[in-house]
DSSP file (Angstrom, degrees, kcal/mol; ACC not computed):
  #  RESIDUE AA STRUCTURE BP1 BP2  ACC     N-H-->O    O-->H-N    N-H-->O    O-->H-N    TCO  KAPPA ALPHA  PHI   PSI    X-CA   Y-CA   Z-CA
    1    1 A M              0   0    0      0, 0.0    11,-2.9     0, 0.0     2,-0.5   0.000 360.0 360.0 360.0 145.6    0.0    0.0    0.0
    2    2 A I  E     -A   11   0A   0      9,-0.2     2,-0.4   102,-0.1     9,-0.2  -0.909 360.0-168.7-105.6 130.8    1.2    3.6   -0.7
    3    3 A I  E     -A   10   0A   0      7,-2.6     7,-2.8    -2,-0.5     2,-0.4  -0.965   8.8-167.0-117.8 137.0    0.6    6.3    1.9
    4    4 A K  E     +AB   9 103A   0     99,-2.2    99,-2.6    -2,-0.4     2,-0.2  -0.939  15.8 177.2-125.9 145.0    1.1    9.9    1.0
    5    5 A N        -     0   0    0      3,-2.1    97,-0.1    -2,-0.4    91,-0.1  -0.602  58.9 -76.7-120.0-166.6    1.4   13.2    2.9
    6    6 A K  S    S+     0   0    0     -2,-0.2     3,-0.0     1,-0.2    90,-0.0   0.833 127.4  22.1 -62.0 -33.3    2.1   16.6    1.3
    7    7 A E  S    S+     0   0    0      1,-0.1     2,-0.3    88,-0.1    -1,-0.2   0.668 119.2  39.4-110.3 -21.7    5.8   15.9    0.8
    8    8 A E        -     0   0    0     87,-0.0    -3,-2.1     2,-0.0     2,-0.4  -0.856  52.3-145.2-137.0 161.6    6.4   12.1    0.8
    9    9 A K  E     -A    4   0A   0     -2,-0.3     2,-0.4    -5,-0.2    -5,-0.2  -0.974  17.6-163.4-123.1 142.9    5.2    8.7   -0.3
   10   10 A F  E     -A    3   0A   0     -7,-2.8    -7,-2.6    -2,-0.4     2,-0.7  -0.993  12.2-149.0-128.1 132.3    5.7    5.6    1.8
   11   11 A E  E     +A    2   0A   0     -2,-0.4    21,-2.6    -9,-0.2    22,-0.6  -0.900  34.8 171.3 -98.5 118.8    5.4    2.0    0.7
   12   12 A I  E     -c   33   0B   0    -11,-2.9     2,-0.4    -2,-0.7    22,-0.3  -0.849  35.4-116.5-130.9 161.0    4.1    0.0    3.6
   13   13 A T  E     -c   34   0B   0     20,-2.1    22,-2.6    -2,-0.3     2,-0.4  -0.784  32.2-132.4 -95.2 140.3    2.8   -3.4    4.5
   14   14 A V  E     -c   35   0B   0     -2,-0.4     2,-0.4    20,-0.2    22,-0.2  -0.790  20.2-173.9 -99.9 134.2   -0.8   -3.7    5.8
   15   15 A Y  E     +c   36   0B   0     20,-2.5    22,-2.7    -2,-0.4     2,-0.3  -0.993  11.0 166.6-127.2 125.5   -1.7   -5.6    8.9
   16   16 A K  E >   -c   37   0B   0     -2,-0.4     3,-2.0    20,-0.2     4,-0.2  -0.839  52.3  -3.3-127.1 165.5   -5.4   -6.1    9.9
   17   17 A G  G >  S-     0   0    0     20,-0.6     3,-1.5    -2,-0.3     4,-0.2  -0.238 135.8  -1.8  56.9-131.1   -7.1   -8.4   12.4
   18   18 A L  G >  S+     0   0    0      1,-0.3     3,-1.7     2,-0.2     4,-0.4   0.743 124.7  73.5 -65.3 -23.3   -4.8  -10.8   14.1
   19   19 A G  G X> S+     0   0    0     -3,-2.0     4,-2.3     1,-0.3     3,-1.1   0.760  83.1  68.9 -61.3 -24.9   -1.9   -9.4   12.0
   20   20 A T  G <4 S+     0   0    0     -3,-1.5    -1,-0.3     1,-0.2    -2,-0.2   0.705  87.7  66.5 -68.2 -17.4   -2.0   -6.2   14.2
   21   21 A L  G <4 S+     0   0    0     -3,-1.7    -1,-0.2    -4,-0.2    -2,-0.2   0.781 113.2  28.9 -72.3 -25.8   -0.7   -8.3   17.1
   22   22 A K  T X4 S+     0   0    0     -3,-1.1     3,-2.8    -4,-0.4    -2,-0.2   0.824  75.3 156.8-104.3 -40.8    2.7   -8.8   15.3
   23   23 A G  T 3< S-     0   0    0     -4,-2.3    -1,-0.1     1,-0.3    -2,-0.1  -0.273  82.4 -11.0  50.6-124.1    3.3   -5.8   13.1
   24   24 A L  T >  S+     0   0    0     10,-0.1     3,-1.8     2,-0.1    28,-0.3   0.304  97.1 135.7 -90.8   9.2    7.0   -5.6   12.5
   25   25 A M  T <  S+     0   0    0     -3,-2.8    26,-0.2     1,-0.3    25,-0.1  -0.345  79.9   0.4 -60.0 136.0    8.0   -8.2   15.2
   26   26 A F  T 3  S+     0   0    0     24,-3.2     2,-0.4     1,-0.2    -1,-0.3   0.647 110.6 117.1  62.6  18.5   10.6  -10.6   14.0
   27   27 A K    <   -     0   0    0     -3,-1.8     2,-0.5    23,-0.4    25,-0.4  -0.902  65.0-132.8-120.8 145.7   10.8   -8.9   10.6
   28   28 A K        -     0   0    0     -2,-0.4     2,-0.8    -3,-0.1    -3,-0.0  -0.827  38.7-114.5 -86.3 131.3   13.4   -7.0    8.7
   29   29 A I        +     0   0    0     -2,-0.5     5,-0.0     1,-0.2    -5,-0.0  -0.569  41.5 173.3 -72.9 109.7   11.9   -3.8    7.4
   30   30 A K        +     0   0    0     -2,-0.8    -1,-0.2     3,-0.1     2,-0.1   0.783  66.8  18.1 -90.7 -30.5   11.9   -4.3    3.6
   31   31 A N  S    S-     0   0    0      2,-0.2   -19,-0.2   -21,-0.0     3,-0.1  -0.062 116.5 -60.3-114.8-141.7    9.9   -1.2    2.6
   32   32 A D  S    S-     0   0    0    -21,-2.6    59,-2.2     1,-0.2     2,-0.3   0.638  90.8 -87.7 -85.3 -13.1    9.2    2.0    4.6
   33   33 A G  E     -cD  12  90B   0    -22,-0.6   -20,-2.1    57,-0.2     2,-0.3  -1.000  49.1 -65.4 147.9-145.7    7.3    0.1    7.4
   34   34 A A  E     -cD  13  89B   0     55,-2.5    55,-3.2    -2,-0.3     2,-0.4  -0.949  21.6-141.2-144.9 159.0    3.8   -1.1    8.3
   35   35 A I  E     -cD  14  88B   0    -22,-2.6   -20,-2.5    -2,-0.3     2,-0.6  -0.997  11.9-151.9-124.1 133.9    0.3    0.1    9.1
   36   36 A L  E     -cD  15  87B   0     51,-2.9    51,-1.9    -2,-0.4     2,-0.6  -0.915  12.6-160.6-102.5 123.6   -1.8   -1.5   11.7
   37   37 A I  E     -cD  16  86B   0    -22,-2.7   -20,-0.6    -2,-0.6     2,-0.2  -0.925   7.5-167.0-111.5 121.4   -5.5   -1.1   10.9
   38   38 A F  E     -     0   0B   0     47,-2.6     3,-0.0    -2,-0.6   -22,-0.0  -0.643  31.8-112.9-105.2 162.6   -8.0   -1.6   13.8
   39   39 A N  E    S-     0   0B   0     -2,-0.2     2,-0.3     1,-0.1    -1,-0.1   0.830  92.2  -8.5 -64.4 -34.5  -11.8   -2.0   13.8
   40   40 A G  E    S-     0   0B   0     44,-0.1     2,-0.8    45,-0.1    44,-0.1  -0.901  89.3 -71.5-151.6 177.5  -12.5    1.3   15.4
   41   41 A E  E     +     0   0B   0     -2,-0.3     2,-0.3    42,-0.1    44,-0.3  -0.720  69.3 144.6 -82.3 112.9  -10.8    4.2   17.2
   42   42 A N  E     - D   0  84B   0     42,-2.1    42,-2.7    -2,-0.8     2,-0.6  -0.852  58.7 -83.5-139.4 170.4   -9.7    2.8   20.6
   43   43 A F  E     - D   0  83B   0     -2,-0.3     2,-0.4    40,-0.3    40,-0.3  -0.748  52.1-171.2 -80.0 124.0   -6.9    3.2   23.1
   44   44 A I  E     - D   0  82B   0     38,-3.0    38,-1.9    -2,-0.6     2,-0.4  -0.972  15.8-148.3-126.4 128.4   -4.1    0.9   21.9
   45   45 A A  E     -     0   0B   0     -2,-0.4     2,-0.4    36,-0.3    35,-0.1  -0.784  17.8-164.4 -94.0 137.8   -1.0   -0.1   23.7
   46   46 A I  E     - D   0  79B   0     33,-0.5    33,-2.9    -2,-0.4     2,-0.3  -0.920   8.4-174.1-121.9 146.6    2.1   -0.8   21.6
   47   47 A H  E     - D   0  78B   0     -2,-0.4    31,-0.2    31,-0.2    -2,-0.0  -0.935  21.5-146.3-131.6 161.1    5.4   -2.5   22.4
   48   48 A T    >   +     0   0    0     29,-2.7    28,-2.6    -2,-0.3     3,-1.7  -0.063  41.9 149.0-117.9  32.8    8.5   -3.0   20.4
   49   49 A F  T 3  S+     0   0    0     28,-0.3     3,-0.1     1,-0.3    -2,-0.1  -0.501  77.7   6.5 -63.7 131.9    9.6   -6.4   21.6
   50   50 A F  T 3  S+     0   0    0      1,-0.2   -24,-3.2    -2,-0.2     2,-0.6   0.682  94.1 123.6  64.1  20.8   11.4   -8.2   18.8
   51   51 A V    <   -     0   0    0     -3,-1.7    -1,-0.2   -26,-0.2    25,-0.2  -0.970  47.8-163.1-102.8 115.3   11.4   -5.2   16.5
   52   52 A F        +     0   0    0     -2,-0.6     2,-0.3   -25,-0.4    -1,-0.1   0.266  59.4  57.8 -95.0  12.7   15.1   -4.9   15.9
   53   53 A N  S    S-     0   0    0     20,-0.1     2,-0.2    21,-0.1    -2,-0.0  -0.944  89.4 -98.1-133.1 156.5   15.3   -1.3   14.6
   54   54 A K        -     0   0    0     -2,-0.3    38,-0.5    20,-0.1     2,-0.3  -0.527  50.0-175.2 -65.9 141.9   14.3    2.1   15.9
   55   55 A I  E     -FE  73  91B   0     18,-1.9    18,-3.0    -2,-0.2     2,-0.5  -0.946  26.8-124.6-137.4 160.4   10.9    3.1   14.5
   56   56 A D  E     - E   0  90B   0     34,-3.1    34,-2.6    -2,-0.3     2,-0.6  -0.899  21.9-150.3-100.4 135.2    8.6    6.1   14.4
   57   57 A L  E     -FE  70  89B   0     13,-2.9    13,-2.7    -2,-0.5     2,-0.5  -0.937  11.9-170.7-107.7 121.4    5.0    5.4   15.6
   58   58 A I  E     -FE  69  88B   0     30,-2.4    30,-3.0    -2,-0.6     2,-0.4  -0.958   8.0-154.7-117.2 118.4    2.4    7.6   14.0
   59   59 A Y  E     -FE  68  87B   0      9,-2.9     8,-2.9    -2,-0.5     9,-1.2  -0.785  13.0-171.8 -96.4 131.5   -1.1    7.5   15.5
   60   60 A L  E     -FE  66  86B   0     26,-2.8    25,-2.8    -2,-0.4    26,-1.8  -0.935  14.8-136.9-124.1 145.8   -4.0    8.4   13.2
   61   61 A N    >   -     0   0    0      4,-2.0     3,-1.9    -2,-0.4    23,-0.0  -0.216  46.6 -83.5 -85.5-174.8   -7.7    8.9   14.0
   62   62 A E  T 3  S+     0   0    0      1,-0.3    -1,-0.1     2,-0.1    22,-0.0   0.684 130.3  59.3 -68.3 -15.4  -10.5    7.6   11.8
   63   63 A N  T 3  S-     0   0    0      2,-0.1    -1,-0.3     0, 0.0     3,-0.1   0.325 118.0-112.8 -90.3   7.1  -10.2   10.7    9.5
   64   64 A K    <   +     0   0    0     -3,-1.9    38,-2.7     1,-0.3     2,-0.4   0.771  70.0 143.9  65.7  29.8   -6.6    9.7    8.8
   65   65 A E  B     -G  101   0C   0     36,-0.2    -4,-2.0     1,-0.0     2,-0.4  -0.820  57.1-112.6 -98.7 139.0   -5.3   12.7   10.7
   66   66 A V  E     +F   60   0B   0     34,-2.9    33,-2.7    -2,-0.4    -6,-0.3  -0.560  39.5 168.8 -72.6 122.4   -2.1   12.4   12.7
   67   67 A T  E     +     0   0B   0     -8,-2.9     2,-0.3    -2,-0.4    -7,-0.2   0.668  64.3   8.9-106.7 -23.6   -2.9   12.8   16.4
   68   68 A K  E     -F   59   0B   0     -9,-1.2    -9,-2.9    29,-0.1     2,-0.4  -0.984  57.2-162.3-158.0 144.6    0.4   11.7   18.0
   69   69 A I  E     -F   58   0B   0     -2,-0.3     2,-0.5   -11,-0.2   -11,-0.2  -0.999   2.8-170.7-132.5 133.4    3.9   10.9   17.0
   70   70 A K  E     -F   57   0B   0    -13,-2.7   -13,-2.9    -2,-0.4     3,-0.5  -0.958  21.2-158.0-121.5 110.2    6.6    8.9   18.9
   71   71 A R  E     +     0   0B   0     -2,-0.5   -15,-0.2   -15,-0.2    21,-0.0  -0.625  61.7   6.4 -95.1 144.8    9.9    9.2   17.1
   72   72 A G  E    S-     0   0B   0     -2,-0.3     2,-0.4     1,-0.2   -16,-0.2   0.846  73.1-175.1  61.0  39.6   12.9    6.9   17.4
   73   73 A V  E     -F   55   0B   0    -18,-3.0   -18,-1.9    -3,-0.5    -1,-0.2  -0.541  18.4-136.5 -71.1 124.1   11.3    4.3   19.6
   74   74 A K        -     0   0    0     -2,-0.4     3,-0.4   -20,-0.2   -26,-0.1  -0.367  26.0 -87.0 -80.2 158.3   13.9    1.8   20.5
   75   75 A P  S    S+     0   0    0      0, 0.0   -26,-0.2     0, 0.0    -1,-0.1  -0.223 106.8  28.9 -59.0 153.9   13.5   -2.0   20.5
   76   76 A F  S    S+     0   0    0    -28,-2.6     2,-0.3     1,-0.2   -27,-0.2   0.872  88.2 133.4  63.1  44.3   12.1   -3.7   23.6
   77   77 A R        -     0   0    0     -3,-0.4   -29,-2.7    -4,-0.0     2,-0.4  -0.882  46.9-144.9-119.1 153.6   10.0   -0.8   24.9
   78   78 A I  E     -D   47   0B   0     -2,-0.3     2,-0.3   -31,-0.2   -31,-0.2  -0.979  19.1-158.3-115.8 131.5    6.4   -0.7   26.1
   79   79 A L  E     -D   46   0B   0    -33,-2.9   -33,-0.5    -2,-0.4     3,-0.1  -0.836  23.1-104.0-112.7 149.1    4.4    2.5   25.3
   80   80 A A  E     -     0   0B   0     -2,-0.3   -34,-0.2   -35,-0.1   -36,-0.1  -0.317  51.7 -88.0 -64.1 149.0    1.4    3.9   27.1
   81   81 A P  E     -     0   0B   0      0, 0.0     2,-0.3     0, 0.0   -36,-0.3  -0.309  46.2-170.6 -60.9 140.8   -2.0    3.4   25.3
   82   82 A E  E     -D   44   0B   0    -38,-1.9   -38,-3.0   -40,-0.1     2,-0.4  -0.955  29.0-106.3-129.6 150.3   -2.9    6.1   22.8
   83   83 A K  E     +D   43   0B   0     -2,-0.3     2,-0.3   -40,-0.3   -40,-0.3  -0.643  58.9 136.9 -80.1 128.1   -6.2    6.5   21.0
   84   84 A A  E     -D   42   0B   0    -42,-2.7   -42,-2.1    -2,-0.4   -23,-0.2  -0.987  49.2-159.7-163.8 156.5   -6.0    5.5   17.3
   85   85 A K  E    S+     0   0B   0    -25,-2.8   -47,-2.6     1,-0.4     2,-0.4   0.613  94.0  28.6-104.6 -32.6   -7.7    3.7   14.4
   86   86 A Y  E     -DE  37  60B   0    -26,-1.8   -26,-2.8   -49,-0.2     2,-0.4  -0.972  64.7-166.4-129.3 143.2   -4.5    3.4   12.4
   87   87 A I  E     -DE  36  59B   0    -51,-1.9   -51,-2.9    -2,-0.4     2,-0.5  -0.983   9.5-153.9-130.2 123.3   -0.9    3.2   13.6
   88   88 A L  E     -DE  35  58B   0    -30,-3.0   -30,-2.4    -2,-0.4     2,-0.6  -0.812   2.0-162.7 -92.1 131.8    2.0    3.6   11.2
   89   89 A E  E     +DE  34  57B   0    -55,-3.2   -55,-2.5    -2,-0.5     2,-0.3  -0.937  27.6 171.7-111.2 104.1    5.3    1.9   12.1
   90   90 A L  E     -DE  33  56B   0    -34,-2.6   -34,-3.1    -2,-0.6   -57,-0.2  -0.800  40.1-102.0-117.7 153.5    7.8    3.7   10.0
   91   91 A K  E     - E   0  55B   0    -59,-2.2   -36,-0.2    -2,-0.3    -1,-0.1  -0.376  56.7 -97.4 -58.4 151.7   11.6    3.8    9.6
   92   92 A T  S    S+     0   0    0    -38,-0.5    -1,-0.1     1,-0.1   -36,-0.0  -0.153  95.4  64.9 -68.5 171.5   12.9    6.9   11.2
   93   93 A K        +     0   0    0      1,-0.2     2,-0.3    -3,-0.1    -1,-0.1   0.966  66.1 134.5  77.2  60.8   13.6   10.1    9.2
   94   94 A N        -     0   0    0      2,-0.1    -1,-0.2    -4,-0.1    -4,-0.0  -0.900  55.7-132.2-130.4 164.0   10.3   11.2    7.8
   95   95 A N        +     0   0    0     -2,-0.3     2,-0.2     2,-0.1   -88,-0.1   0.103  55.3 135.9-104.9  21.5    8.6   14.6    7.7
   96   96 A I        -     0   0    0    -91,-0.1     2,-0.3   -90,-0.0    -2,-0.1  -0.501  33.5-169.4 -71.2 137.6    5.2   13.6    9.0
   97   97 A K    >   -     0   0    0     -2,-0.2     3,-1.9     1,-0.0   -31,-0.3  -0.870  31.6 -84.4-125.5 158.1    3.8   16.1   11.6
   98   98 A E  T 3  S+     0   0    0     -2,-0.3   -31,-0.2     1,-0.2     3,-0.1  -0.348 115.6  25.8 -59.3 144.6    0.9   16.2   14.0
   99   99 A K  T 3  S+     0   0    0    -33,-2.7    -1,-0.2     1,-0.3   -32,-0.1   0.318  88.0 136.2  77.1  -2.7   -2.4   17.3   12.3
  100  100 A D    <   -     0   0    0     -3,-1.9   -34,-2.9   -35,-0.1     2,-0.5  -0.431  51.0-137.2 -63.4 147.7   -1.2   16.1    8.9
  101  101 A K  B     -G   65   0C   0    -36,-0.2     2,-0.3    -3,-0.1   -36,-0.2  -0.958  18.6-152.7-108.6 126.2   -3.8   14.3    6.9
  102  102 A L        -     0   0    0    -38,-2.7     2,-0.5    -2,-0.5   -97,-0.2  -0.692   3.6-139.6 -99.5 150.9   -2.5   11.2    5.2
  103  103 A N  B      B    4   0A   0    -99,-2.6   -99,-2.2    -2,-0.3   -39,-0.0  -0.938 360.0 360.0-112.1 127.7   -4.0    9.6    2.0
  104  104 A F              0   0    0     -2,-0.5    -1,-0.1  -101,-0.2  -102,-0.1   0.252 360.0 360.0-160.8 360.0   -4.3    5.9    1.5
């Protein structure tokens, strides 16, 4: 899947349903990252156990607007729950900002 903001395009892998439980765990990031798609907008806790690279976590609401960004999250961390419908797990070094609206 391709995701775009005003300045960039990202090629990402999609995870839905049970796939959201694993995301990038045990995987080498081959493209720009992954998107986790949940059934509704809820508080979701994320961890980076067995994700072997630093990643940026971008939380989006149901309107695909960025509500929170956690940059450079190191492997083997647990993060507090944040409200989101979509979570992007991207390689670091992107220009996404809070309140950006993404297209996909």
